[in-house]
N, C-alpha and C positions, 0 to 999 in steps of 0.2 A: 358211487358204492357198486355199481353193477359193471361185471366184465364175463364174458363166457369162459367154461373151463373145456379143454378139449375132451375131458371123459369124466362125467359125473354121474352118480348113482346113489339116489337116497342119502345116506349120511356117510358113504364113501367117496374118496376122492383119488383119482390118479392123475399122473401128468409126467411128461417125460423131464429127466434130469435138466435139461436145459431151458425148460419153460420157465419165464419170469413171473413172480409172484401174481401180477396183475392176470395172467393166463390162467389162472386158477378159477373153479367156480366159487362164487361168493358164498360165504356162510351166512347163512338166512337168520335174521334176528326178529325175533317177536317180541313186542312189549305190551306188557300187561300192566294197566294202570297209566293216566295220564294227568295226575296231580303235580303237585310241588317237583317231586322227585321225577316224575317220569317226564315230565316237560324238560327238565334238566339233563335228564340222561339223553334225550333226542337232540337237544340243543348243543351237548358236548359232541355227541356222532357228528354231526354235521360240522360243526366248527373243527373238529381235530380230524376229519376224515383221511386227509393224506399221512397225518404222524401215525394214527391208529393202523392205517394199511401196512405201513412200514413195520412196525412193531409186531404186527400179527404175521407179518411176511405173505398177505394176501388179503384180497377185497372182503368187505361185510356187507349186508344189504337189508335194511330195515323192510320185512314183509308186510308188517302191519301192526296196528296199535288196538288193542281191546281196551274198551271202555263202558261204562254201564249205560250211558244214553249217548249214542251217537249223533242225535239231532242236535247237540249242543255246540255252539261255535266254538272251535279251538285254533288258537294262533299258533304258528308253528310248526304244524304237520300238515302234511296233503291229504284232504278229506278222502279219498281214495282208500287210504291207507287206513281209516278207521272204521272198526266194527265192534258189533255188540256180542259176537259170537266167539268168545276167547276159546272155549273148545276146539272150535272149528280151526281157528288160527294155530293153534297149538299143534295140531295133528297134520298139518299141511306137509307135503314133502319135501318142500323149498326151505321149512325152517328147522334149524339145527340148533340153536341157541334160545331159551326162554328167559325173559327177565321180567322178573314178577316184582312189581312195587305198587299192588294194593294195599295191603294189610289186612288185617283180620287174620283168622284162622281157618275155619273151615272151608269156605268157598276157595282160598288160595292152595289150601292143603289138597282139594281135588284136583285143579287144575295142575298144580307142580308135581303130584304123583303119575297124572296122566302124562304130564310131558316126560317125565323119567322113564316110565314104562314104555313110552315112545320111542325110545333112545335119543331122546333131546336134552343136551345138557342145560341146567338150569343156575340162574343168577338171582339171588333173592335178598333183599334188604329187611325181610320179615322178622324181626328179633321174634316176636310171641311165636309164630309158626315153627321157628327152629327150636326153641326152647320147649315146645311142647311136644314136637314128632322128629326131633333129629334121628331118632333110631330108624322110623319107617322109611323117612326119605333117604338116609344112608343107605339103607339095605336096597331100595329100589335103584339107585344110583350104581351101587356095585354088581346088583344083578343085570343091569343092562348097558355096563360098560361105559358110563357117561361119566360128568362132572357134576358136583354139587358144590356151588360157591356162593359163602354169605359175608364176606368180610363187611360190608354195609351194616348187617346187622347189629354190630356191638360199636359203638362210637363213632358212627359215618367214616369220614377220611382218616381217622387214627388206626393206623396199620397194625391193631392188636390180635387180629385173628391170624393173619399171615406169619404175626411174630411167634406165636405160640405155635402154630401149623407148621412153618417151615425153618425160620431162624433160630429159634431154639429147642429144634426137635432132637438136638445132641444132648441137652442138658435136663437136669431136672429141677422142676420147678417145688418151690415150698410155698410161695404164698402170691396171691393175685389181688390186689386191691384197688380200689380208685373211686374217683367221681364218674359216673357213667351217665348221668341225666343232668341236662344242661337248665332244665326248668326249675328243679329243687337247687340246684346251686347258685342261680340267679336270685333265688328268693333269700336264701340262706345268706349269701354274700351281701346282699342290700340290707338285710337286717343288721349283719355285722357293721357295715360301714356307716348307717344311718339311725339305728338305734329303734327303726321302727317295729310294729308287731308283725307276725305273720300275715294277718289278713290284709294289711296295708299293702304290703310288698307282693302278694299274690295277685292284688288288683293291678298292680303296677306291671307285673309281668304278663297279665292279660292283656291290659292295654296294648305293650309294646309287641305281643305277638309270640311272646316267649311259652306261655303256658296257653292251652287249648280252652274252649267254651267249657268245659268239663275236664278239670285237672286231674281227676282222680288217679287215673295210671302213672302219672308221674308225682303227685305229692305223696301218694301211699305206697311207693315205692315199686309199684307192680312193673312199670316199665326196666326199672334197674334191676329186679329181680329175674326178669327174662335175660338180661344180659350177664346176670351173674352165672345163671344155668349155662350158657354156652361158655362162658371163660372156663368155669369149673370143669366141665366137661372135656375141654380140650387141653387144660393144663395139667390135668390128673388122669387122663386117658380112662374114664369111668363115666358112664352117662348119668347126667344130674338134669333133673327136669325143672320146669318151672314150680310145679308143686312140691317139689323138695328142698325151696328155698325158704328160708325162714324172712320174714320180712315186716318191716314196720317202716312208716313213713314220718313226714316232718311237720304233721298238723299241729301236734302239741306242744312244739318249741316255741317258747316264750320269748320276748324280748331281755326279761329276766335271766334266763336260760345263757342268751348270747352274753349278756354282761358278766355273768358269774366264770363264762369260759373266758373272756379276756382278761379279766383280773386274774385268772389261775395260767395266765399264758396260752389260750388254747383258742381255737376256733371251731365253730361245728358245722361238720360237713356230711352228708347223707352218702355213705361209702358202702360199696358191693365189697363183700371179702370172700375171698376162696383161698382155702387152706387146707394142707394134709394135717391132721392131727392123730393123737393117739387116744382112743377113746378108752371108756371106763374097763375094757376087758384087756387093754394094753396092747390093741390090734390098730394099724393105720387106718383111717377113715376120712373121708373127704366131709368137710364143712363148708355151705355156701350160705351167705346171710347178707339181708340188706338192712340195714338200720343207721340212724342220725349218731355221730360219735365224735368226742372232743379230739382235734387234732392238734398236736402243738405246732406253735407257728413258726417253729424253726423246720419243720417237716416241708418239703417240697410242694407236698399236696395241699398245704395252708394258703400257696399264693395262688391257687387257680381260682380265679376270680371269673364273676358276670355269667354265662351259658356255658363256658367251656369245660370240658372233662379232661381226665388224666388218667392213666391206669400206671400202678406201681408195681413192679414186678420184681419178686426175690427169686434168685435162681443161684442152684450150687455154685455152676462153676461163673457162669457170667455176672454173677453178684446182683446190685441195685439197679433196674434200669426205669426210666420214667418216660412215658408215651403220652404227648400232650398236646391238644388243638381243639379245632372247633369238632364238636360230637353231633352235630345235629344240624339241618337245615338243608335245602334242595341242592346247591352246588357241592358242599362237602360229601353228602350222601351220593350224590350221582357220580363223583370222582370215583369212589370206592366201587360202585357198579360197573363203572368203565372200565377199572382194572380188571375185576374179576371177567368181564366180557373178553378182554384181551386175552387171558389166561385160557378161557373156555376156546375161542375161536382158535387161537395157535394151535392145541390139542387137536382140534379137528383138521386141520392142515397137516401137523407133523407128527400127530400120532402121540402116544401118552395119555396119561390122566393127572390131575390135580391130586394133590397128597390126600388120602382118605381119612376119614374120621375113624380113629382106632381109640375103642375103650376095652382094650384086651387088659387092664388092670383090674376092673372090675371092683373097684374099692367101694366097701359098703358107704353109706351115707351117716354121718355122726349125728347122734341125737343131740339137738340144741343145746340141753341141760349139760351136756360135755364139754362145751365148747368152753376153752380158756378165754378170760375176758377180765375186765376191771369197770369198775363202778365210779361214778362220779354223782353222789347223792346231797340234794341240798333239801334240807327238813328245818321246822321250826319246833321246838323243844320248850319244856317248861324251864323260865329262867330261874333255876335253883341250885345250891351247892348240892354236888355229888352225882350230877345227870350226865356228866361225860364218863366218869366210872362204870356207871349203870350201863351207858351205852358199850363202853369197851368190855363190859363182861358178856354182852350179848352177842357180840363180834366173836368173843372168843369161843363161847357155846357153839357156833356155826363154823368155826375155822376159818374166820377170815380176819385177815390181817387188815390194818390201815396204815396205808402210807402219810397220809397228809389229814389233820383237822382243821379247820379254821372256823373261827367264830366270829360272827358280824353283829351290829348294833341292834340292839334291843327292838322289839314289835310288840305288837298287840294284837293276837289270833283269838278271834271271838271272846274277846274279854279277858283273856288271860294275858299275862305278861311272859313273853317269850323271846328265846335267843335264836337268832339264825344259825344253823351249823351247815358246814359243807365238808362230807368227808369224802376222801379219796382212798379208794383199797387198791391192796395190790391184787395180783393176779389171781384169779380162784374159778372154779367150775362156774358156769351161769347159772344151775341150777342152785348151788347154794348160796349166790349172791341174790337171787331172786328171793330164795327163802328168808333170809336176812331180811330185805327188804320188807316182807310181808310180816316179820317180827316186829320191825319197826312201827309199820303201818297199826299195829296191835297195841303197841307198847302206851302206857298210861303216860309215860314222860312225853311222849312225842305227839303233839299237837298237829302237824301237817307234813307229810313229805311231798314237797312241791313239784321235784321233778328228780328222775333218774335217768342219766346218761351214760354210755358206754365209752371208753376210752380206747383210742386207735394207739396200739404200740407202733 
C-alpha cells in the first residue's frame, strides 16, 4: 500500500499531470478499534488493496491501529502498527483519514473531534456518537474543510445514508420507516414462527450471538432510536438527536400478542418511524419514534426475517422504495466503512468534499401526543349485555372511531365471567388514543387491558 509521492506536504498533494496514481503519496489511514468490525476493516483493506487503489486513484497506507491494550495478541495485524496512544496516532502528520470503530460516546467524541480539528477526514460506524453529537461533529468538519462519513452507522451495509444524502437529494422525503435492529427482529420473527414467549427467543438470540450479554440497548429500542435520529435528520434536513426520539422496546410483547396479530393478518415488528407531520398548530414538524407495531403481512416489511434489516422510504417523486439486507455484523459493517474510506481518500487526492449534513429546514420536533396513529387494543370485559354499547359511547366521548371490533371466547378473570374484545381504531392523535386507553383501564366494565400495540399504516 506504500508508494512515494513526487511532492507531498501535510494534507496537501501535488503531482504533475502525467504521474500515475501509484506515484502519489499514500493517503494515511488510522484505525481506531480492532474488535469485530475493526479486524474486518483491516482484512478487507488487505484483500482488496489493488482494487481499492484503482477506485481511489491512488494508494492508501495503514499507519496504525489504536487499541485499549496493546499487549493482547491480535491476528491479522502487524504488531508494530498497534498502539494504545490513539490521540498520538490521530495527530501524526502522515495520517489523513481516521476510521473510528470503537463504540461508546464520550471517548470516541474526543478522538473524532481532535481528528476533524486537525484536518483529518473521519469515517465512523458509531451510531450513538452521531445521534448524540452530529451538530458538533459536522460543524468541526465544515470549519476545517474535511469529510465526515457515517454510512455504517445505520443498517451496516444497507446504503440508506448515501441514498438520503445523494441519491434522493433532489426529492422530497415524506416518510422513512423500517426495521433497523437485527436482534429485535430475530426475536419477534422467532416468536411469530414458533409461538414461543419473549424470554425463550431472547435466550436463543443470546446463544446464537444475535443478542449481547446485556441486550438492553437492543430490546428497549435505544439502538434503533439512535438510527432513527440520524435518518430523520437527513431525510428532513432538521437536526434530530437521540433524546428527541420517542422510544419503546419489545420486552412487553407476549406470545398472545403475536397470535392475536396473526389472526388479524398482521405480524409485529419493532419499527423506527420518521415522518413529517402537521402539528396541533397546523405547522409542519418532524416526528421520530421507535416502537413495536403491527405490520400487514402483505407489506414488504412483514417478510423481513431473522436478523435482517429493511428501510422503507416514501418520496414525492421516487415513490416507495425499500432497502433490504444484513444490517449488522463485522463484514457488512466493514463493507460500509470501506466504501466511506474510498470516498474520503479520493477526495484527498482529487479535491472536493462529501455532501454536508444540511439542517437548513430547521423544522420543529412534533410532540409525540400530536402524532397520528392507530391502536390495536386487547382487553377483557364483563360478559354482559350492553357492554359494547358502553364502550362505543366511551370512544365517541373521546372522538375515537373504531374500525373493527372482534369478540373472542369467554374467559374467567379474577373470578369474573369475561369476554375478550379486540378493538382496532381508525387514525387519531396519539394523546387522544392514550387517554381513551386510560378511560378503559378505569372503566367498571373493563377487567383488564392486556396489550396496546400501534398499527403501521
